[in-house]
C-alpha positions, -999 to 999 in steps of 0.1 A, spaced: 219 506 536 245 526 556 232 519 591 213 492 607 184 497 631 198 493 666 165 488 682 163 452 676 153 421 696 179 406 718 184 376 694 181 387 656 167 362 632 187 367 600 176 357 566 198 351 536 187 357 501 207 343 472 197 353 437 200 334 405 227 341 380 241 308 366 280 306 371 279 341 386 260 325 416 295 310 427 300 343 441 274 333 469 302 308 482 327 337 486 301 357 505 293 328 528 329 326 537 331 360 550 297 357 567 310 327 587 342 346 594 321 375 608 303 350 631 267 357 615 242 328 622 220 323 593 184 314 604 165 312 571 178 308 535 159 316 504 173 312 470 164 310 431 182 289 405 219 289 414 212 306 446 188 276 453 216 251 446 241 269 469 215 276 495 201 242 497 235 227 503 244 252 530 209 247 546 215 209 547 246 214 568 276 221 544 299 251 554 314 275 529 347 258 528 332 224 520 310 242 493 341 256 477 356 223 476 325 206 461 320 232 433 357 233 423 355 196 417 324 196 396 327 191 358 301 219 348 304 210 312 292 175 318 263 187 341 250 214 316 253 191 285 242 158 303 274 142 291 267 107 304 298 86 308 305 65 277 305 32 297 269 41 308 258 32 271 254 -2 256 274 -9 224 243 0 203 240 33 223 277 41 220 275 38 182 243 59 182 259 87 202 291 87 181 273 94 148 249 122 149 257 160 153 220 172 156 190 154 169 154 168 166 120 155 176 102 142 146 69 129 159 41 126 132 66 136 106 68 172 122 102 187 130 104 200 166 129 215 188 142 200 219 130 215 254 165 221 265 202 212 259 201 189 288 177 168 309 198 177 340 203 141 349 239 144 359 230 176 381 202 157 399 224 126 405 251 147 421 225 167 442 208 136 453 241 122 467 252 155 485 218 158 502 214 120 511 218 127 548 185 150 547 166 129 522 141 119 549 132 156 556 100 166 537 95 199 553 123 223 545 117 241 577 132 211 595 165 213 577 195 224 597 187 259 584 151 263 572 151 267 536 128 275 505 134 282 468 115 298 439 104 282 408 81 293 379 48 277 366 57 275 329 19 273 319 6 302 339 37 324 344 32 325 382 59 320 407 60 291 430 74 288 464 89 254 472 95 245 510 83 209 510 90 178 491 123 160 481 150 186 481 169 177 449 136 179 430 127 212 444 162 226 436 162 211 401 129 229 394 142 262 407 174 258 385 158 247 353 174 275 332 153 279 301 169 266 268 197 250 289 177 226 311 144 210 303 114 220 324 107 200 355 73 184 362 67 186 400 34 181 419 16 180 386 30 214 376 56 220 348 82 243 361 111 263 349 137 285 365 125 307 392 143 337 380 117 342 353 93 354 380 112 359 413 149 360 413 153 376 446 127 365 472 132 390 499 95 394 506 91 357 511 120 354 535 106 380 558 74 363 558 93 332 571 103 352 601 137 370 591 141 403 610 173 412 592 179 404 555 213 399 539 208 398 502 234 387 476 224 399 441 242 384 412 219 393 385 228 411 352 225 447 351 209 463 318 235 464 291 244 498 275 235 504 238 269 497 225 268 461 240 234 454 223 251 442 192 239 405 191 207 386 191 219 370 223 225 402 242 194 417 229 173 386 243 192 387 275 183 425 279 146 417 274 146 389 298 162 412 324 137 440 321 114 426 346 139 413 373 159 447 370 127 467 375 117 446 404 151 449 421 145 487 428 120 480 453 136 449 467 169 465 473 153 489 497 137 459 517 173 444 522 189 454 553 225 444 539 226 444 501 258 428 486 264 431 449 295 412 438 313 426 406 302 399 381 297 421 349 328 403 333 312 368 336 283 351 318 258 326 331 281 297 318 315 311 329 321 280 353 356 280 341 362 313 360 351 299 394 383 311 412 376 348 401 339 347 407 343 332 442 369 358 450 348 386 440 320 373 463 345 374 492 355 408 482 321 422 482 313 407 516 347 417 531 340 454 522 309 451 545 327 432 573 319 458 600 282 456 592 283 418 594 300 420 627 274 443 640 247 418 629 265 391 647 268 410 678 230 411 680 227 375 681 228 351 710 253 323 707 238 290 694 246 255 689 269 248 659 252 231 631 261 195 631 287 184 605 274 167 574 281 130 578 306 116 554 289 98 526 295 60 532 306 45 500 287 13 506 249 12 505 227 -17 516 195 -15 495 169 -40 505 140 -32 481 132 -14 447 102 7 441 95 17 405 68 41 394 58 62 364 65 35 337 38 26 312 55 14 279 87 1 295 84 -29 319 98 -31 354 122 -58 341 135 -35 315 142 -8 340 156 -30 367 179 -46 340 193 -11 331 198 -2 367 219 -34 372 205 -38 406 195 -69 424 176 -65 458 187 -71 486 223 -61 476 253 -42 488 262 -15 463 280 20 462 267 55 452 291 53 422 274 20 409 239 35 418 246 65 396 260 44 369 227 23 368 206 56 367 229 68 339 224 35 321 187 42 323 189 78 311 213 69 284 186 49 266 169 82 257 136 67 265 130 87 296 130 126 301 138 122 337 149 96 362 142 107 398 153 85 426 158 86 464 168 63 492 141 59 518 146 43 553 121 15 560 119 -11 588 135 -35 565 163 -11 555 169 11 525 145 12 498 155 27 464 124 46 451 127 53 413 102 75 393 106 75 356 91 100 332 90 84 298 98 103 268 69 114 246 94 117 215 90 83 199 105 96 164 137 115 158 153 133 129 191 133 131 218 148 110 257 145 106 285 156 82 316 139 74 347 140 51 375 115 50 399 104 21 381 72 11 344 81 12 350 117 5 321 143 14 291 126 32 258 141 46 238 119 69 201 122 72 185 97 98 151 88 109 147 67 141 114 53 154 111 39 188 84 16 201 75 4 166 66 -32 171 73 -36 209 80 -10 235 116 -15 239 126 -15 201 142 10 178 143 13 141 169 36 125 174 44 88 208 63 77 209 78 43 243 90 34 245 113 4 277 128 -11 306 115 -33 296 79 -23 261 71 -16 256 47 13 227 36 36 221 16 67 190 2 83 192 -11 120 164 -28 140 172 -36 176 151 -50 204 168 -40 237 163 -64 265 191 -51 286 209 -81 302 188 -106 287 193 -117 250 187 -87 228 181 -93 190 187 -71 159 188 -69 122 214 -49 103 211 -39 66 240 -20 52 250 -7 16 285 6 12 301 19 -20 332 38 -30 355 43 -59 391 49 -55 424 45 -75 446 18 -62 482 8 -69 485 -15 -97 501 -41 -76 469 -42 -53 447 -59 -80 473 -88 -85 457 -105 -54 427 -112 -76 447 -134 -102 463 -128 -135 459 -93 -151 474 -79 -182 507 -61 -182 499 -24 -186 518 7 -185 497 23 -157 505 30 -120 468 29 -106 436 12 -114 402 27 -106 382 3 -85 345 4 -78 340 -15 -45 305 -23 -35 294 -42 -3 258 -51 4 254 -67 38 225 -81 60 231 -95 95 205 -111 120 220 -114 154 215 -118 191 237 -105 219 237 -103 256 254 -79 280 272 -92 309 279 -55 317 273 -24 299 310 -29 286 310 -64 277 289 -81 253 288 -116 236 269 -121 203 263 -146 175 243 -143 142 241 -151 106 252 -129 76 244 -125 41 269 -104 18 270 -95 -17 304 -82 -28 312 -67 -61 348 -53 -70 348 -39 -106 374 -20 -125 368 2 -156 404 9 -162 409 -20 -186 389 -49 -199 388 -76 -227 361 -61 -248 375 -32 -266 343 -24 -286 325 -13 -253 337 6 -222 366 -16 -207 353 -33 -177 369 -61 -156 349 -78 -127 371 -92 -100 343 -104 -78 305 -104 -80 296 -132 -55 270 -138 -28 283 -152 6 265 -168 34 282 -169 68 278 -176 105 296 -154 130 302 -148 167 319 -120 186 330 -107 220 334 -70 229 348 -53 259 350 -15 258 358 8 288 373 37 267 363 70 280 364 85 246 363 66 212 386 91 193 409 105 220 408 79 249 426 87 282 417 56 300 402 23 295 406 -12 279 392 -21 244 389 -58 232 370 -71 202 373 -106 188 352 -119 158 351 -152 138 333 -154 105 327 -189 90 317 -185 52 297 -216 44 281 -209 10 288 -188 -19 273 -181 -56 312 -185 -63 317 -160 -92 354 -170 -93 347 -208 -93 372 -213 -65 349 -214 -33 354 -237 -3 344 -232 32 367 -210 51 367 -189 82 383 -155 92 394 -148 127 406 -115 140 410 -97 173 420 -62 186 432 -53 221 437 -16 232 447 0 264 448 37 272 461 54 303 468 90 315 505 97 320 495 132 333 465 154 333 471 163 297 492 135 282 478 101 276 493 68 261 474 45 240 487 10 228 469 -16 207 476 -49 192 456 -64 163 458 -98 144 438 -116 120 441 -147 97 421 -168 72 415 -204 79 409 -229 52 405 -220 14 430 -195 3 417 -191 -31 390 -163 -23 411 -130 -20 384 -105 -20 377 -111 16 414 -110 27 430 -84 49 436 -48 35 458 -26 56 463 12 51 448 47 55 431 62 84 397 57 97 376 50 128 349 31 110 358 2 86 341 -26 69 349 -63 61 386 -67 67 399 -32 61 426 -22 89 439 12 92 476 15 90 495 48 90 522 53 63 503 36 35 472 45 14 440 28 19 441 -9 11 478 -4 2 489 -38 19 472 -72 12 475 -105 28 456 -134 43 469 -129 78 484 -99 96 497 -90 130 498 -52 139 510 -31 169 505 6 176 518 30 202 504 66 203 509 96 226 482 122 228 488 158 244 456 178 249 474 212 251 443 232 253 410 217 262 395 196 233 427 204 212 451 174 208 485 168 193 495 132 189 523 110 176 518 74 165 540 46 153 525 12 139 542 -18 127 530 -49 109 538 -83 93 514 -94 66 514 -125 46 496 -158 39 507 -180 65 520 -158 93 509 -177 123 516 -213 112 551 -203 101 558 -181 132 566 -151 109 542 -128 127 568 -124 155 596 -115 133 610 -80 127 581 -59 112 580 -58 74 559 -27 72 561 3 95 544 39 95 546 70 116 521 98 120 519 132 135 485 147 140 462 174 154 427 168 165 398 190 176 367 179 194 337 195 182 298 189 187 298 174 153 325 150 158 364 153 157 383 172 131 416 153 124 448 160 103 475 133 100 508 135 83 522 100 79 553 85 66 566 51 56 603 43 57 599 14 32 581 35 8 601 66 14 568 84 9 544 105 30 506 106 31 482 133 44 449 122 58 419 144 67 388 137 85 359 159 96 330 149 119 318 115 133 326 84 112 296 68 99 
């Protein structure tokens, strides 16, 4: 409106309405900067969706400059996609998360669709921390600035005004953007984004007592016909019909209506925060005189107390858990890694909440700190997932297994509440399958059963086969090998932390290595069997993994040590005696700058005892992120190109992320390989084998796409390696 009614009470009560609009709602921060500059005192705030998020923080005491800093520091991609830190997952969960591209509900063998891309756990955790100083306020009218937000009853389609309760829960319900965030159950009502029913609550803020209303509208306008050229835009247009029509009346009820220029941005344009905030400032600046006029009609008031700085240390005296039925208190407490009473930090508390969420067994983990006579009590409420069965898919290509399509069926709570049964069927050039059964007892001893079948066919250098004994002299360069590994493991492991695991178990293995390139019986298809034995072994392992990314680590340490003692064999080669194989790998990644990272690793292994069994020796060469038996990737050589009963390897790699999720890397690796490297001291001599690689990698939702050009000075030959998708 061009003029304001001058016949106003001596002290105007000003209400601020902040509409929803996803990333476009960052413009609210720019508007708040100018409102503060003009000296306007805000007496009531009403918001929807992103407007509720900004409004709740402002109402709880943060000023515009602080909000600017908070939102610029937020990783919105992690918030939107619920990208839980990798260290929040157990080793079983890490492997699970790095295998499948698509996951769908599959209860009662019926394929469903997820309720949203994200459960909003990261968002809730952050909001809980930033509003911790007001978490004892139940009535939002008692916040430093009275506040309310709008949500939608997804069952009835009615709007819901939220002005009481736990602030982060109310804001999460208001901002549950359909298809992005799952609906929120609050007060027995399943709620979704308030913008569906009331994206601009001007009437409601007047009912609260506002005499002057400043409204900030960051909703989409209707698109012209030339832009209605996709399903997305058409669906967006349909969803905007109601809010656009309602705005005609609401604008006339607004005393000062601000409409920042946001047409060039979408609801997920969080990477354009600078421009969006600046456009909010611009819209408010053009109405600066009107804001000054409003401020002049208000009496001076006490400034809002500064938000106390969040203390890093927390003293938690007790823990209250509710909402759990299938999962025990001990299971939940074990995932939280919380012993009471104890001194902890917000970071460790959020890690514990993430550990619980990372299991996939809970749709939501709500939590708050409550002051009691004994001290702070952590109140955790969980909503157990109703999805006990999942259907999952993945695609992959590499130079060893070739094309592969993965179909997985996962069943949770099959025999006990905290177990999971997972079956992978891998179809393609080489059929494979895996069956895993795991009983997760957190930081107690968990148990599991693994059943794996692996098969591949590959042409190897003729020299490779010499390790298996005498072979005829043939005028050929390569031999076709059919390699089959059938493996069953029973094991138990305990987690000292999410990142540190110790385990032991027993293994049965059937190993078959066959060539049809040549054979003794010339009347039939030539066929030579190099090994067709059953092996029984006991094993133990230690794992430590704090890498932030399996494929492109920027920080963290990785260690894995493994000892297998082979005790019995069906002895196809008539040469079996008990022997052991010990191997270990240590890796370290660090960021040299925001885009450049360094990765170094050392790896070694040796056979102890009988040296006559060669089929379980070390085989170096090729490129891969998931190997079996004693295969060791080594740039510059083809798969299984170097053989020996002991090896020592070092690797140094530089990775440059020149565009987000796009990587260029350079790698050098060196190795010594032989039969008695460590007893003779040869492992520390100048490397006998070396290789170099230049590569490009792209991170996608289905896994990394990687291309490697490698070269070996000893061979004076180059190799190309390709990989698409998660390794499985």
